[in-house]
N, C-alpha and C positions, 0 to 999 in steps of 0.2 A: 772391720774386715772389708777388703776390696770386693766389689761385685764381679762375678764371673761374666765373661763376654763370650757368647757362642754365635757363630755364623750359621745360618740355616740356608741350605741350598735345596730349592724345590719350587714347585708351582705355587701361585698365590694361595690356593686353598689348603696348602700344607700347614699353614700357620693361622688357624682360626683365632678369633679374639679371646675365647675362653682359655686356650692353651697359652697364648701370649701373657694373659693376666696371671695365670698360675705360675709360670716361670718367673715373671717379674716379682711376684710376692715371695718367691723362694730366693730372691737376691741374684737372679740371673738375667742379664741383658741379652736379648735375642736380636741379632741383626739379620734382616731379611724378611721374607725369603728372597734370596738372590737366585736368578736364573743361571743355569749352568753356563750359558754362553757369556754371561756378564761377570763370572767369578773372578778372573784374573784382575779385571779393573776394580772390582769391589774390594780386593785385598790390598790394593795400593793405598798406603797411608793409614791402614788400620792393622791392628794386631789382635785377632781373636784368640782366646784361650783354647778354643776347640771348635769343632764343626759337626753338625748333624746334616746328613745328606739323605734326601728322599730316595728310597730304594727302587722307586718306580721308573727311574731313568733306564735307558737301554745300557747294555754292558759296555760298549765303547765309550759312552758318555760318562759312566761311573768311573771307568779307568782314567779318563782324562781329568775328571774332578780330583781323584786321589793324587794324580801326578802333580797337579797344581798345589794342593795342600802339602804334599811332601816337599815341594820346592820351597814353600814358605815355612816349613817346619811347624805346621799346625796339625795337631792330632784330630783325626776325623773318624766317624763311623757312619754306617748306613742304618736307617731306621724306617719302619713302616709308619704311616700316619694312623692315629687312632689308639684307643685304649687296649686293644687286644692284638697280640702277635703270637702266632703259633711257635715261632722260633725267631731269634734275633731280638733287636731292640724295637721298642714301641715309642714313638714320639707323640706324647699326649699330655694331659693335665694330671695324670695319675702320679701320685707322690712316689710310689715305688719305682715306676718307670723313669721318672726324673732323676732320682738318686742313682739308679743303675747306669744311666747315660753319663752323668757327671763323674761318677766313680770310675767308669771305664775310660773316659777321656782324660781325666785329670788326676786320678788316684784317690785312694780312700781318705786322704787328709782333708779333702774338700767335702764339707757337709752342706746339704741343702735343707729341705724340710725334714724334720724329725718325725 
């Protein structure tokens, strides 16, 4: 099965080594983190299956990021960093959180860690 490719938009600390390793072991290649200002250039020549966006950006920046992903027809969602999120998506090494993000972006036919 082909590896899933996700683009990560956020500050450098949004993708710590342990999270990168966990997603890699799940068969998912993470590109980034890409800064919001560099997103359009980062999408040229690449075709990610989906994207995870750091929810800590301000509202106008988040809207601009979504417009770019919409233009490139890349499904995207916002997630907070870390293992616990009161509501919404959590971008972490937690297997349940990983599966939730992948299923939301790509549909239930994609399986990650069981």
